[in-house]
PLY file of the C-alpha trace (Angstrom):
ply
format ascii 1.0
element vertex 434
property float x
property float y
property float z
element edge 433
property int vertex1
property int vertex2
end_header
67.43 80.23 134.35
64.44 81.99 132.89
64.63 85.32 131.15
62.81 87.02 133.98
65.40 85.77 136.49
68.07 87.88 134.83
66.12 91.11 135.07
66.24 93.56 137.96
63.09 93.51 140.09
60.69 96.39 139.41
61.13 99.43 141.60
58.00 100.31 143.60
56.49 103.66 142.48
57.09 105.26 145.88
60.75 104.29 145.88
61.15 105.49 142.29
59.77 108.90 143.22
62.10 109.16 146.22
65.08 108.12 144.13
64.30 110.68 141.43
63.84 113.37 144.08
67.20 112.58 145.65
69.00 112.73 142.32
67.40 115.98 141.13
66.90 118.16 144.23
70.41 119.62 144.05
70.05 120.54 140.39
66.62 122.12 140.92
67.81 124.06 143.98
70.84 125.33 142.10
68.76 126.33 139.09
66.27 128.21 141.28
69.07 130.28 142.84
70.80 130.82 139.49
67.70 131.97 137.64
66.59 134.30 140.39
69.93 136.04 139.93
69.68 135.89 136.15
66.16 137.34 136.14
67.35 140.27 138.25
70.46 140.73 136.09
68.55 140.67 132.80
65.99 143.27 133.91
68.63 145.39 135.59
70.80 145.38 132.47
68.00 146.62 130.22
66.88 149.40 132.54
70.43 150.49 133.40
71.31 150.68 129.70
68.37 153.02 129.19
69.28 155.14 132.24
72.86 155.41 130.99
71.52 156.50 127.58
73.34 153.82 125.63
70.98 154.48 122.74
68.53 152.24 120.93
71.08 150.82 118.50
73.57 149.85 121.21
70.77 148.29 123.27
69.73 146.27 120.24
73.29 145.08 119.67
73.66 144.13 123.35
70.44 142.13 123.12
71.61 140.47 119.90
75.06 139.41 121.12
73.47 137.71 124.13
71.92 135.27 121.67
75.18 135.08 119.75
76.76 133.80 122.94
73.80 131.51 123.39
74.47 129.92 119.99
78.11 129.32 120.88
77.30 127.98 124.34
74.66 125.56 123.10
77.03 124.20 120.44
80.03 123.72 122.71
78.58 122.75 126.07
77.26 119.29 125.20
80.70 118.22 123.94
82.39 119.58 127.07
79.88 117.86 129.34
80.68 114.57 127.65
84.37 115.17 128.38
84.46 116.39 132.00
80.96 115.74 133.35
77.81 117.64 134.33
78.79 118.92 137.76
82.16 120.38 136.76
80.69 122.17 133.76
77.74 123.49 135.80
80.09 124.82 138.50
82.50 126.39 136.02
79.75 128.13 134.06
78.08 129.47 137.21
81.43 130.83 138.42
82.06 132.59 135.12
78.48 133.88 135.03
78.93 135.25 138.55
82.05 137.16 137.52
80.36 138.51 134.38
77.38 139.76 136.40
79.51 141.63 138.90
81.81 143.15 136.28
78.72 144.44 134.46
78.00 146.60 137.50
81.60 147.74 137.83
82.18 148.69 134.18
79.07 150.32 132.76
79.88 151.00 129.12
78.14 149.80 125.95
81.26 148.22 124.45
82.10 146.28 127.61
78.49 145.19 127.97
78.51 143.81 124.42
81.30 141.44 125.47
79.79 140.68 128.88
76.32 139.92 127.54
77.85 137.63 124.93
79.61 135.72 127.71
76.47 135.59 129.85
74.50 134.13 126.94
77.13 131.45 126.37
77.23 130.56 130.08
73.48 130.37 130.46
73.03 128.26 127.34
75.69 125.91 128.69
73.89 125.64 132.02
70.71 124.63 130.23
72.53 122.02 128.20
73.80 120.54 131.46
70.41 120.69 133.18
68.35 119.30 130.32
70.76 116.53 129.35
70.90 115.58 133.03
67.11 115.50 133.43
66.34 113.77 130.15
68.74 110.92 130.89
67.40 110.47 134.42
63.77 110.53 133.31
61.83 107.60 131.96
59.04 107.62 129.37
56.61 107.34 132.28
57.71 110.48 134.12
59.53 112.66 131.57
56.57 114.93 130.88
55.91 115.60 134.57
59.60 116.10 135.32
60.12 118.62 132.52
56.86 120.38 133.39
58.08 120.84 136.96
61.41 122.02 135.58
59.63 124.56 133.40
57.46 125.89 136.23
60.39 126.12 138.65
62.60 128.03 136.25
59.80 130.36 135.16
58.92 131.23 138.75
62.57 131.71 139.71
63.22 134.02 136.78
60.04 135.99 137.53
61.06 136.32 141.17
64.32 137.89 140.09
62.42 140.36 137.93
60.16 141.29 140.84
63.22 141.84 143.06
64.29 144.53 140.61
61.63 146.83 142.09
63.40 146.73 145.47
66.79 148.03 144.34
68.24 151.17 142.79
69.33 150.24 139.25
71.96 153.00 139.30
73.84 151.38 142.18
76.11 148.34 142.29
73.79 146.68 144.82
71.52 145.06 142.24
74.43 143.50 140.35
75.88 142.28 143.64
72.59 140.64 144.62
72.34 138.96 141.23
75.92 137.75 141.62
75.07 136.22 145.00
72.19 134.25 143.48
74.38 132.93 140.67
77.22 132.04 143.06
74.97 130.23 145.54
73.73 127.99 142.71
77.03 126.09 142.71
76.81 124.89 146.33
73.95 122.33 146.21
75.11 120.82 142.92
78.76 120.55 143.96
78.16 119.28 147.51
75.30 116.81 147.05
76.53 113.24 147.55
73.59 111.76 145.66
73.49 114.14 142.69
75.24 111.76 140.31
74.23 112.53 136.73
74.44 109.80 134.10
77.02 109.82 131.31
76.25 111.64 128.08
75.04 109.49 125.19
76.12 110.73 121.78
73.17 111.28 119.41
72.98 110.46 115.73
73.83 113.66 113.82
71.52 115.50 111.46
72.44 118.53 109.35
70.36 121.67 109.08
69.84 120.93 105.39
68.49 117.45 106.23
66.30 118.95 108.91
64.95 121.48 106.45
64.22 118.75 103.92
62.27 116.66 106.43
60.67 119.27 108.70
60.66 122.64 106.94
57.66 123.92 108.90
59.33 123.40 112.27
62.64 124.86 111.08
61.21 128.09 109.68
58.83 128.47 112.64
61.73 128.11 115.09
63.63 130.90 113.32
60.61 133.22 113.24
59.84 132.53 116.90
63.47 133.31 117.74
63.26 136.66 115.94
60.08 137.52 117.83
61.18 136.46 121.31
64.62 138.01 120.90
63.11 141.38 120.04
60.47 141.15 122.76
62.80 140.24 125.62
65.54 142.68 124.65
63.29 145.75 124.53
60.50 145.03 127.01
62.32 146.63 130.01
63.36 149.61 127.86
59.79 150.08 126.63
58.49 150.09 130.19
61.20 152.43 131.44
60.65 154.95 128.66
56.95 155.10 129.52
57.84 156.77 132.83
56.91 153.87 135.11
58.52 153.55 138.54
61.20 150.92 139.05
58.76 148.83 141.10
56.19 148.99 138.29
58.84 148.12 135.67
59.82 145.03 137.66
56.19 143.95 137.94
55.49 144.65 134.27
58.40 142.63 132.90
57.36 139.73 135.17
53.95 139.56 133.45
55.03 137.57 130.35
56.63 134.75 132.41
53.52 134.73 134.60
51.31 134.47 131.53
53.47 131.64 130.24
53.18 129.82 133.55
49.40 129.95 133.27
48.85 129.38 129.55
51.81 127.31 128.34
50.42 123.92 129.32
46.88 124.52 127.98
48.34 125.60 124.64
50.59 122.53 124.61
47.64 120.24 125.37
45.66 121.75 122.50
48.59 121.20 120.15
48.68 117.53 121.22
45.00 117.09 120.35
44.90 118.84 117.00
47.01 120.14 114.15
49.97 121.82 115.86
50.25 124.36 113.04
46.67 125.57 113.54
47.18 125.86 117.28
50.43 127.75 116.69
48.77 130.10 114.21
45.93 130.79 116.65
48.37 131.39 119.49
50.43 133.79 117.36
47.27 135.63 116.29
46.24 136.14 119.93
49.74 137.42 120.74
49.53 139.85 117.79
46.14 141.11 119.00
47.49 141.57 122.53
50.42 143.52 121.08
47.94 145.83 119.39
46.17 146.34 122.71
49.51 147.14 124.36
50.19 149.73 121.67
46.81 151.38 122.27
46.80 151.49 126.10
50.53 151.57 126.95
52.37 149.53 129.58
51.35 151.49 132.68
47.64 150.63 132.73
46.14 147.41 134.16
45.07 146.43 130.66
48.68 146.90 129.51
49.83 144.52 132.25
47.21 142.00 131.15
48.23 142.37 127.50
51.87 141.66 128.42
50.78 138.50 130.27
48.73 137.33 127.27
51.64 137.97 124.91
53.94 135.88 127.09
51.37 133.13 127.55
50.77 132.72 123.83
54.23 133.60 122.46
56.53 131.37 124.51
54.69 128.09 123.71
55.33 128.68 120.01
58.84 127.23 120.21
57.55 124.12 121.96
55.01 123.70 119.16
57.72 124.11 116.50
59.93 121.60 118.30
57.13 119.09 118.78
56.08 119.34 115.13
59.68 118.78 114.06
59.97 115.75 116.33
56.81 114.33 114.75
58.77 114.03 111.50
61.95 112.34 112.74
63.16 108.95 113.93
63.93 108.71 117.67
67.69 108.35 117.30
67.90 111.77 115.64
65.75 113.76 118.05
68.61 114.99 120.22
70.63 116.25 117.26
67.51 117.85 115.79
66.76 119.62 119.07
70.31 120.98 119.14
70.02 122.24 115.55
66.69 123.91 116.31
68.33 125.73 119.20
70.98 127.09 116.84
68.32 128.25 114.38
66.31 129.79 117.21
69.48 131.53 118.36
70.11 132.94 114.88
66.59 134.33 114.85
67.00 135.72 118.36
70.22 137.43 117.25
68.42 139.12 114.36
65.28 140.11 116.32
66.80 142.80 118.59
68.57 144.39 115.61
65.30 144.64 113.68
63.50 146.04 116.72
66.27 148.59 117.29
65.95 149.92 113.74
62.14 150.10 113.93
62.10 151.79 117.35
64.75 154.31 116.34
62.72 155.14 113.21
59.17 155.05 114.60
59.73 155.86 118.28
58.70 153.83 121.30
55.46 152.75 119.60
57.66 150.77 117.25
58.14 148.13 119.97
54.57 146.80 120.17
54.22 147.19 116.42
57.34 145.10 115.85
55.99 142.37 118.12
52.59 142.54 116.40
54.00 142.22 112.87
56.36 139.38 113.82
53.54 137.36 115.37
51.38 138.05 112.32
54.15 136.64 110.10
54.27 133.47 112.20
50.50 133.05 111.99
50.43 133.59 108.21
53.32 131.19 107.62
51.74 128.41 109.67
48.35 128.80 108.00
49.99 128.70 104.56
51.64 125.42 105.56
48.27 124.08 106.70
46.90 124.74 103.23
49.95 123.26 101.49
50.51 120.06 103.50
48.48 117.64 105.63
49.34 117.46 109.34
52.23 115.29 110.50
51.51 111.93 112.10
51.57 112.56 115.85
54.71 111.17 117.46
55.63 113.00 120.65
53.55 115.20 122.95
54.56 118.86 123.07
54.65 118.67 126.85
57.74 116.49 126.41
59.52 119.41 124.80
61.19 121.27 127.67
59.35 124.51 128.32
61.30 127.26 126.59
59.24 130.02 128.17
60.36 129.35 131.66
63.26 131.68 132.07
66.03 132.96 130.31
64.07 132.94 127.88
65.79 130.48 125.65
64.49 127.17 124.41
65.32 123.64 125.34
68.65 122.42 124.05
68.70 118.66 124.37
65.06 117.95 125.14
64.81 115.26 122.49
66.70 112.62 124.48
65.07 109.28 125.02
61.75 109.95 123.31
59.35 107.10 122.63
57.68 107.30 119.25
54.68 105.57 117.82
54.80 104.26 114.24
54.57 107.07 111.75
53.28 107.46 108.25
55.71 108.34 105.44
57.31 111.70 106.01
55.52 114.72 104.68
56.23 118.38 105.20
0 1
1 2
2 3
3 4
4 5
5 6
6 7
7 8
8 9
9 10
10 11
11 12
12 13
13 14
14 15
15 16
16 17
17 18
18 19
19 20
20 21
21 22
22 23
23 24
24 25
25 26
26 27
27 28
28 29
29 30
30 31
31 32
32 33
33 34
34 35
35 36
36 37
37 38
38 39
39 40
40 41
41 42
42 43
43 44
44 45
45 46
46 47
47 48
48 49
49 50
50 51
51 52
52 53
53 54
54 55
55 56
56 57
57 58
58 59
59 60
60 61
61 62
62 63
63 64
64 65
65 66
66 67
67 68
68 69
69 70
70 71
71 72
72 73
73 74
74 75
75 76
76 77
77 78
78 79
79 80
80 81
81 82
82 83
83 84
84 85
85 86
86 87
87 88
88 89
89 90
90 91
91 92
92 93
93 94
94 95
95 96
96 97
97 98
98 99
99 100
100 101
101 102
102 103
103 104
104 105
105 106
106 107
107 108
108 109
109 110
110 111
111 112
112 113
113 114
114 115
115 116
116 117
117 118
118 119
119 120
120 121
121 122
122 123
123 124
124 125
125 126
126 127
127 128
128 129
129 130
130 131
131 132
132 133
133 134
134 135
135 136
136 137
137 138
138 139
139 140
140 141
141 142
142 143
143 144
144 145
145 146
146 147
147 148
148 149
149 150
150 151
151 152
152 153
153 154
154 155
155 156
156 157
157 158
158 159
159 160
160 161
161 162
162 163
163 164
164 165
165 166
166 167
167 168
168 169
169 170
170 171
171 172
172 173
173 174
174 175
175 176
176 177
177 178
178 179
179 180
180 181
181 182
182 183
183 184
184 185
185 186
186 187
187 188
188 189
189 190
190 191
191 192
192 193
193 194
194 195
195 196
196 197
197 198
198 199
199 200
200 201
201 202
202 203
203 204
204 205
205 206
206 207
207 208
208 209
209 210
210 211
211 212
212 213
213 214
214 215
215 216
216 217
217 218
218 219
219 220
220 221
221 222
222 223
223 224
224 225
225 226
226 227
227 228
228 229
229 230
230 231
231 232
232 233
233 234
234 235
235 236
236 237
237 238
238 239
239 240
240 241
241 242
242 243
243 244
244 245
245 246
246 247
247 248
248 249
249 250
250 251
251 252
252 253
253 254
254 255
255 256
256 257
257 258
258 259
259 260
260 261
261 262
262 263
263 264
264 265
265 266
266 267
267 268
268 269
269 270
270 271
271 272
272 273
273 274
274 275
275 276
276 277
277 278
278 279
279 280
280 281
281 282
282 283
283 284
284 285
285 286
286 287
287 288
288 289
289 290
290 291
291 292
292 293
293 294
294 295
295 296
296 297
297 298
298 299
299 300
300 301
301 302
302 303
303 304
304 305
305 306
306 307
307 308
308 309
309 310
310 311
311 312
312 313
313 314
314 315
315 316
316 317
317 318
318 319
319 320
320 321
321 322
322 323
323 324
324 325
325 326
326 327
327 328
328 329
329 330
330 331
331 332
332 333
333 334
334 335
335 336
336 337
337 338
338 339
339 340
340 341
341 342
342 343
343 344
344 345
345 346
346 347
347 348
348 349
349 350
350 351
351 352
352 353
353 354
354 355
355 356
356 357
357 358
358 359
359 360
360 361
361 362
362 363
363 364
364 365
365 366
366 367
367 368
368 369
369 370
370 371
371 372
372 373
373 374
374 375
375 376
376 377
377 378
378 379
379 380
380 381
381 382
382 383
383 384
384 385
385 386
386 387
387 388
388 389
389 390
390 391
391 392
392 393
393 394
394 395
395 396
396 397
397 398
398 399
399 400
400 401
401 402
402 403
403 404
404 405
405 406
406 407
407 408
408 409
409 410
410 411
411 412
412 413
413 414
414 415
415 416
416 417
417 418
418 419
419 420
420 421
421 422
422 423
423 424
424 425
425 426
426 427
427 428
428 429
429 430
430 431
431 432
432 433
């Protein structure tokens, strides 16, 4: 018997597309429902905390502990998925997230919200571990980029829809929390009931320590931390900044939806540019544009049309920065270590995101509301300066993996990909350089 006789016959492209659709529709439908609820809950939490006069420091702590929970969830979830499976973990986390969302509306107190936001961060990080490990193992090298791009667009739009729904409810009432709870609860149904949604088993990656990662890809590591600081501060205080400006609830909902919208429009063009040139230069340029837009936001305020446009530009140029950091890191590593490296980058991003809201809280309490755009401006300037210094110090890495294959961190929650490194195909690389 010839070698070719032992191989499975090739699957026609049309049948492959149908098969992939059948095995992912339940996950995508569940994620859309979940993130619509999460987008509403996140915006509602920020505005309600301001209306309840929690204070800038408490709001900063609440924003920080969300990312503390995110760190824990991203570390634990992949192990649990390997033990009990994708669908059970997805269902359990959505159920817990649903309870957390509703209790947040029933017990409105800064201390209880610190605990609840920590739990919500852990649950949401776990959901993304499930989703991204599921998708990356179903995808092939031929369709992974398109699949993750669709995933990014779907989650970004769903999260933005939840933010827009905020303008239709009274943030002082339980109704908004109840609606968010419904969205999170409904997410379980398609995933749990679909007969064809059979995710593959988890493959254990080769480990890599943070110290090893720093030795081999210092630029990506430091950039991931700085991006985490920036995004953590931006997301935590954007609704508060808009609310304190005196905008209506409808306008606040529309304003906080601008950064995801900007990301939806600009993320892919920025990623394509980073694939065609030095990723560090593209990242520095993107951070510089975000810093300039932050300055515009400081000058005009959030309530003007230019302020809305500035928020969209910040989102469109800020959120791709993590993808660039992840792609540059992947350029330095062997394929069997990409998954572990992605997981470590998530932890580092989470550490930065934990620190960011605390820094922003101190600055805003000291300098007033204008401290928010100034904080975002300075943080982006630091990213740009760091990347340009690295350009001067080291030659660019040999290109290994397109940035579009790094799951789009901007889409939602807004947290980065957790296991997006699975199954990458690399071209031969030159000796490793920083």
